[in-house]
N, C-alpha and C positions, 0 to 999 in steps of 0.2 A: 736053761733056766732064764736066761736074759731076755729071751723073746717075747715073754709076757710083760716087759716093762716098756713103757712109752715114755717120749719127752714131754716136758710142761708144755712146749709148743704145740705137740701133737694134741695134748689133752685141750689145750685152750681153742686149737683150731676146731677140733670136734664140737666143743660146747657152743662155739660161735656158729658152726655149721647147723647145729640143732636149733638155735634160736632163730637165725636167719630165715629156717624154713617152718618155724611154727605160726601157723595162721594167725594165733591169738596174739602174737608178739609183733606181727608185721605193721599193725596200727593200733596203738593203745591211747587212752585218753587219761591223763593224770592231772590231779589238781594238788597244789602244795604251796610251800612258801620258799622264796628265792634266799639262798645264802652264798657267801664266797663268789660273788659275781665278778667277772672279769670281761671286759671288752677288749678283744686282741686287735693290734693295729691293722690286721688284713680284714677286719669286720667280723670275724667269729665271735660268739658269745660262749663263755664257759662258766657254769655255775652248778650248784647243787640245789636239788629240789627236795623239800623235806617236809615230814608232818611232825606229830608228836612224838612218834616211836621209831621212824625209819627215815632213811634218805637214799637218793640215787643220784649219781653224777649225771649231768647234762651237757649236751653240745648242741649248738645252733649255729649252722655255718652261714657264711655271709649271704649266700644266695637267698636263705629265707629271712635272715635278720634285717636285710635291706628293705623288706616289705613291713617292717614295724612301723607303727604310728606313735610308739612311746618307746622310752629308754628303760629297760629293766633295772630295779635297784634291790639292794638287799632289804628283805623285810616284806617285799611286795607279793601278794597272793596272786597266783596265776593259774590259769587253764591252759595246758599245753596238749598238742597232738604230735606223736612221732612214733618211731619204731625202736625196739630193744634189741642191742646187739652186744658184742664183747669187744673191747678194745685189747688186741692182742699183746700190746707191750706191756700192760699191767695185768692182764688178766681179768679185769673187772667189768662188770657189765654196767652199760650206761644207756640213757635214752638220747637218740638223736631226734632233735625237736624240729618239725616243720612249721607249726604254726603255734603261736601264743597269744592269749588274750587276758586281760585283766579279769580278776575274779572279785565281785562285789564292788560296794561303794567306796570303800576305802582305797582302793586303787584309782577310783575316778579323782579322788582328792589328790593323790600323788601326781596323776597326770594334769591336773589343773595347776598344781604348784610348779611342775617342770615347764609348762608353757609359759605361766606367769613369769618365772625366772628368765626364760629365753627372750620373751619380747620386751621385758624390762631392760635387758641388757642390750637390746637393739635400739632402745629410746623411744618405743611407741607410747609408753606412758608418760613421758617427759612434760613437765608444765609449760616448757616454751612452745610446745606443739599445740596446746589447747586455744582454740579460738573463742571469742566471746559470743554470747546468744544474743541477738538483737533485742532491744527493749520492747518494741512493739512490732512484731513480725506480721507480714500481711499474707503470707502464704507458708502453710506448714504441711509437710510431707509426714505420712505415718507408714512404717513398715511392721505390720503384725498381722495376726488372723483376722480375717473378714467378720468372724463371728466370735462370740465371747464377751466376757465381762471387760477385758482391757480396753477394746476399741470402743465399747459403750462409755466406759468411764472416761476416756480421753475426750471423746466427742462432746459429751455433755458438760464436761467442765469448761472446755473451750468456749461452748456456746453460752454458758452462764458468766463467764468471766469477762470475755471479749468476743461478741458475736460477729464483729467485723472482720474476722480472719477467715480466709479460705483455707480448707484443708482438703488434701489429696491421699487417698489410701492406695497403698502398694500391697495388695494381698500376698501373704506368705504363710507357708507352714511354720509352726514354732515349736514343734515337737516331733520327734522321730528321726529315722536314720537319714531322711532326704530334706530335713528342715534346714540345715546350715547351708546348703547349696541354693535353697529357695530365698533364704533371707539375704544372701550374697546378690542374688538376682534383684531382689526389691531395691536394695542399697544402689546397685549399679543403675537400675532404670530411674531411680529419683535423680541422679545426676543430670539428666536430660530436661529437667523442669527447673524453672526459676524459683526456687525454695529459699526462703529465709533461714530454715532450721529443719531438721529431719528428727522424728522420735522413732527409736528402734526398740521394741521390747514385746513383752507378753506379761501374763499375770503369774501369780505364784504357783509353785508346784515342787515336786521333788527334784533333786539335783539331776537325776536321769531325765526328767522332763524338760529341763531348763539347759541341757547340755549343749544344745546347737549354739548357744550364746558363749560357750567356751571353746568353740572352734577356732583354730588359727585363720581359716580363710575369712571367717565372720570378722574377726579382729582386724585383719589388714584391709578389708573393704572399708571399715569404719575409719581406719587411720588414713586412707587415701581419699576418702570423700572430701569434695570440695565445699560441701555443705556442713555447717556445724551440726554436731550430731548429739542428741540427748539420749542416754541409755534409760530404759524404763523396763527393768527385767526383775519379776518376782515381787517379794516382800522386802520391807525395809532391811532385814537382817541378811537378805541374800545378796551375795557379791558374785559376779562373773567376770571373765576376761573382757567382755564388752564394756563393762563399767569402768575398768581402768583405762581403756583405750579412748573411750567417748569423751568429747570436749566437757560434758556435763553428766554426772549421774543423778538420776532420780529415784527415791526409794521405792516408788509403786508408778504405775501408769497415770493414775491420778495426779500424783506429784509431779510428774513430767509436764502435764497439761498446766499445772498452776505455776511451773517454773518458766514456761516459754511465752505465756501470755499474761498480761497484766489484768487486774480487775478494774472495770469501768470505774468503781469507787476511788480506787487507788489513783487512777490517772487524773481524775477531777480534782482529787486533792492536791496533786502534784502541780496541776494547771494554776490551782488558786495560789499555790505557794510561789509559782514563777510570776503570777501576777502581781503579788505583793512585793517581790523581789524587784520587779520592773519599775514599780511605782516608786519605791524607795530609792532605786538607782537614779531614776529621773529628778526626783527631788533633791538628792544630793548633787546631781549635776548642775541643776538650775541654781541652787544655793552657791555652788562653787563659781558659777559665771557671773552671778550677781556681785559676789565679793569682788571678782575680778574688775568689774564695771565700775563699782564704787570706788576702788583703788585708783583706777585710771581717771575718773572724775576729779578726785582730789590731788591729782599729780601736780607737781610745781609747773609744768610746761603748759598743761591745759589751762591751769588757773592764771597763768601769765604768759599769754602767747606772743606779747611783744618781746619777751626775753628772746624767743628763738631768732627774731629778726635782728635783735642788737647783738647777738652772738655771731650771726653771719656778717653784719657790718665790721665788726670787731676783727673777725678773721680775715676779711677782705684788706683792711688796713694793715694788717700784719703782713699779708702777702705782697702789698704795694712796697712796704718798707724792705722786705726781703728782696724784691726786684731791684730796688735801687741800690742796696748793698752789693748785689751780685754783679749790676752793670758797673759800679765803680770798681769793684774787684778786677773785671775784665779789662777795663781801661788802664788801671794801674799795672796789671801784669804785662800787657801788650806794650805799654810805653817802656817798661823795665827791659822787656826783651828787646825792642828797638834800639834803646840806649846802648844795650851791650853790642848790638850789630854794628852801630855807628863807631864805636871805639874801634873797630877792627880796621879801620882806615882804608878798607878796599872800595873802590869804585864801584864795581860790580854788586857788591853787597849793599852799598849806599843806595844803589839804584832799585834793587830789590827791596831794600827798606821803605823807600819812598813810595813804592807800589803797595806794599803791604800797609802802609800808613794810610793811604789814599783809600784802599778797600775798607780799612778798619773804620776810617771817618764816615764813609758812606754808610756802612753798617750802623754806625752809632747813631747817625742822623736818622735812619730808618727807624731805630729803637726808640728814638725820642718822640719822633711823629706818632708812633703806636702808643706811647705811654699815656694812658687815660688822664693822669693827673695833670699833664701839661696840656691836654685838650681841654679840660675844665678850666684850666687858668687862662686860656686864650679867649674865654667868654662863652663857652659852650656849657651845657647842663644836662643832667640826666633826671628824666621825669619817671616816676615810679607810682604805681596804684597797688595797694595792697602787697607791697614788696616785689612787684613784678615791674619790669622795665617796660614803659610804654614806647613802641615804636610807629604806632599808627594811630590817626585821630579816630579811626574806627573802635580802638579799644577803650574810647571814653564816651560817657553821656553826660546830659545836662545834670548839674547838682552832685556830680561825682566829686569826691574829695581825692587829691593827689598831692605829691610833694615833690618838689624840683631841688635837686641837689646842685649847688653852684661851688665855686671855688672854696668859700670860707664858711658854708652853712647850708642848711635845709630849710626850703620855704614851703609852708603849708599853704595849699590853695584849693579852690572850688571852680569847678566849670560853670561859667555863666552863658557861654555861646561857643557853639562849634563851628568851625568855618573851614571847608576843604579848599585845596589850592585851585581846583577847576571853577569854583564858584567866584573866586575873586577875579578870575579871568573873564 
């Protein structure tokens, strides 16, 4: 009787055998919504795939998960390819997923938000990395499709506003599976040129049309560009990853052209303002210097130039008086010192003192000989013209006024005749 009974394991193994050998279950294509998603530390993904009425457990091993371009999340709608089999430990059937792609536009937004969050965490959107756009660029690069409204709008706007600017087009696909690498090539090629600014973009369209500007490689190419980049993707309400990475975001391709070049009218107005500011500044500077000159002209020294000479004369008298006081102090100190040495009663000291006295008297005589006051007292005088000492007849000419300082005063005189020594001989 018991021979007809089998174990649970045997039944499960039989069902697994049947499923594994069913051609219809070896490769199935399912669509559904992810729930209970779990990423294992070893790289495997475990989740449930469900629709409105049913669900199935799903496993995606690391060998397949490593090829994913996005991270699955709960609520994400996906299309999966895999095989149906039985997990013997639980007896439940599940799908072993080999490939997974996003289903619909909603998942594109999820992918957009995931990449945006990742790059923001790396600092690619940080303000400190934004470079200023030159006020008046002389050479502009453009990465976009060579045909279409975008390039026409950009070129016509630049020509109208500032025709002196040179433009270089780097043709690129801006839609489709190969568009992102093509945009990267255009940005990379532009680095070889001496450009002031680089416009990267295309006209409006659906999110799928503009998806290449949400590509991570494009974002990193913009970030590493040595040329300031202006993004010009889609319409004003459209935002892409390129907009966040670029140094400046323009709402449209036409808006990008208006941002990177000034209008001739604006430049002329700016130059007029600079001219007015320059004139005003020069007038203020001249007024300031006039006031300084007037102040100097009214200064006490310039109105009374003789005062400067009198002050010097007074200072000279003061210095002479100080010199006499110093000389008297030296004499007094030396004599005091000599008197102390004489009181010691030593013959040797006495001799040394006599020598010191002799040397001191010689020095004193020299000082007195050099004393200009004593020189004047012996009948000499100092001749000056315009406060300068006259040491040669060549410094005077007929009719010159000069003054002679003698012992007890100053004599004002005028040159009537000049006679050199060799002429008298």
